[in-house]
N, C-alpha and C positions, 0 to 999 in steps of 0.2 A: 265434514266436507268443508273445504277452503272456501272462503267468501272472498271476491274481489270487487274492485270498482272500476268501471272503464272509463275512457276519456269524457264520456258524457255524464259521470258521476251516478250513473243508474247502477244499483246493487246488481251483482252477478253472482251464479253458483258455478263451481266445477263438479261434475258428475261422471262417475264411471259407467261407461254403458257399452253396449255391443251394437256394432252397426251392422244392420241387415243386408246392406248392397242395394237396396232399393232407394232411389233418389230421382227427383225431378229438378227442373231449373229453380224452383222455389223453396223445395223443402228435400230433408233426408229422413229415412225411418231408421229407429233406433229401438232396442229392446232394453228395459231396465233391469235392475237386478232381480226382479221377479218374473220375468220372461214377459212383460206385458209390452206390447208394441207402441211405438208414439211417433207420430210425424212432427219434425221439429223445422220450423220455418228459419231457412238461411239467413233471412233478416233479422232473426233475434239470437244468432250465434255470434258470439266475440271470437272464439277459437275452437278448433277441433284438433285432437291429437289421435292418430290412427296408428296401430300397429295389427296389420291384418284387419280382423274383424272387431279387435277389442281396442278400447280407447277411452279418451275422456272428451267431454265438450264443457266449455264454458258458455253459459247462457244467461239471459237476463232473468233475475230471480222471479219476475212477475210471470212468465211462461212456464217456469218450472213448477210454480205453485199451481198454475191453471192445469197443468197437465198431470198434477198429481206425483211429481217426482220429488218433491221435498214436502 
């Protein structure tokens, strides 16, 4: 997985995910490669790239670790 650094110099990671279509004003739900569902706070997301339900997200490394995504 590529690693990035955002403008605040906090480490980020890019992850391939499936977007479930469930979303609130504060978070969106994704499925990881194992089919496990996770709610990701929009505030912890640097970028999203969607093509249908598939795509990638760039999120802060600490939240990815906390959610067990890396």
